[in-house]
C-alpha positions in Angstrom: -10.7 -13.0 12.1 -11.4 -9.9 10.3 -8.6 -8.2 11.9 -6.0 -11.1 10.8 -7.2 -11.2 7.6 -6.7 -7.1 7.5 -3.2 -7.6 8.6 -2.1 -10.2 6.5 -3.8 -7.9 3.6 -1.8 -5.1 4.9 1.5 -7.1 4.2 0.7 -7.6 1.0 -0.4 -4.0 -0.1 3.1 -3.0 1.5 5.1 -5.3 -0.6 2.7 -4.2 -3.5 3.4 -0.4 -2.7 7.3 -1.1 -2.4 7.9 -4.1 -4.7 5.9 -3.1 -7.3 5.7 0.7 -7.5 9.2 1.0 -7.0 9.9 -1.6 -9.7 7.5 0.2 -12.1 9.3 4.0 -11.3 12.3 3.0 -11.7 11.4 1.5 -15.3 9.5 4.4 -16.2 12.2 6.5 -15.3 15.0 4.5 -17.6 12.7 4.4 -20.1 12.2 8.0 -20.3 15.5 8.7 -19.9 16.7 6.8 -23.3 18.5 9.0 -25.7 16.5 7.3 -29.0 12.2 7.4 -28.4 11.4 5.0 -25.1 10.9 1.4 -26.1 6.6 1.9 -26.0 6.1 -1.8 -24.7 8.5 -1.5 -21.7 6.6 1.8 -20.8 3.5 0.6 -20.9 4.8 -2.3 -18.7 5.5 -0.1 -16.4 2.4 2.3 -16.7 0.2 -0.5 -16.3 2.0 -2.0 -12.9 1.5 1.6 -11.8 -1.9 1.7 -12.3 -1.9 -1.9 -10.7 -0.5 -0.8 -7.6 -3.0 2.0 -7.8 -6.0 -0.1 -8.1 -4.5 -2.5 -5.0 -4.8 0.6 -3.0 -7.6 2.4 -4.1 -9.6 -0.8 -3.4 -7.9 -1.2 0.5 -8.5 2.7 1.4 -12.4 2.0 -0.2 -13.2 -1.3 0.8 -14.8 -2.6 3.8 -12.3 -4.5 5.3 -10.3 -4.2 8.8 -8.6 -0.8 9.2 -5.2 -2.8 9.9 -5.4 -3.7 6.0 -4.2 0.1 5.5 -2.7 0.7 9.1 0.3 -1.3 8.2 1.3 0.0 4.8 0.4 3.5 6.4 3.0 2.6 9.1 5.8 1.1 7.2 5.7 4.4 4.8 5.7 6.9 7.5 8.3 5.5 9.6 11.0 5.1 6.5 10.0 8.4 5.7 10.6 10.3 9.4 13.9 8.1 9.8 14.9 9.5 5.9 14.0 13.1 7.7 15.8 12.1 10.8 19.0 10.4 9.3 19.2 10.0 5.7 21.9 8.2 5.3 20.6 5.4 7.2 17.3 5.5 5.5 19.4 5.4 2.1 21.2 2.4 3.5 17.7 0.2 4.3 17.5 0.4 0.2 19.3 -3.0 -1.5 21.7 -1.8 -4.3 24.9 -4.9 -3.7 25.3 -6.7 -6.2 24.5 -10.3 -4.9 20.7 -9.0 -5.2 18.6 -9.8 -7.6 18.5 -7.0 -10.9 14.6 -6.6 -9.9 14.9 -6.2 -6.5 17.4 -3.6 -7.2 15.4 -1.6 -9.8 12.7 -2.1 -7.1 14.8 -0.3 -4.4 16.0 2.2 -6.9 12.9 3.4 -7.7 11.8 3.1 -3.7 14.5 5.8 -3.5 13.2 8.0 -6.1 9.8 7.5 -4.2 11.2 8.1 -1.0 13.5 11.4 -1.7 10.5 13.1 -3.9 8.2 12.8 -0.9 5.4 10.4 -2.7 6.3 7.7 0.5 5.3 10.1 3.0 1.8 11.2 0.8 0.7 7.3 0.2 1.0 6.9 4.1 -1.0 9.4 4.9 -3.7 8.6 2.6 -3.3 5.4 4.1 -3.6 6.4 7.3 -6.9 8.2 6.7 -9.0 5.3 7.1 -7.8 4.0 10.4 -9.2 7.1 11.5 -12.6 6.2 10.9 -14.4 4.9 13.5 -16.7 3.1 11.3 -14.0 0.7 10.0 -13.5 -0.6 13.6 -16.6 -1.6 14.5 -18.4 -5.1 12.9 -20.6 -4.0 9.7 -24.5 -4.0 10.7 -26.1 -7.3 9.8 -29.7 -6.6 8.1 -31.3 -10.0 8.8 -31.1 -9.6 12.9 -34.0 -6.8 12.1 -36.3 -9.2 10.8 -37.1 -10.8 14.0 -39.1 -9.1 16.7 -38.3 -9.8 20.5 -41.3 -11.7 22.2 -41.7 -11.8 26.3 -40.5 -14.9 27.8 -43.5 -17.5 28.1 -45.5 -15.5 25.5 -47.0 -17.9 22.5 -47.7 -15.0 20.0 
């Protein structure tokens, strides 16, 4: 059951990194590129979103949950990076840019393009893959309550 929950958490973390992180990066880049001073409210929202995504990633990496919670997003990010390295046009064609797509999704896609082309997604993929290599993450947590009971031989009253 722990690994099923980890799988679902992994899907949520993947969406947070690609959706929330991509949108936040695009908003920060847009705010920084404006000629007059950037809109402070827009910039604070973007930085807060980046901090929230970083918090989610940090909790999943450091937390004691199933390693599938980090394996799923790491494989998505690393696979997309490998596709980018092998066939740039195909990797960039996965980013939604059509006019029929919602503007928020297009902004997230533009931010993901920036993160992909600069190697940040590869870096995050490796960071998320490290907990998968630790054998202690795959085993069940040790229950200290089992140490309180002594085993007695069968048929003994004492």
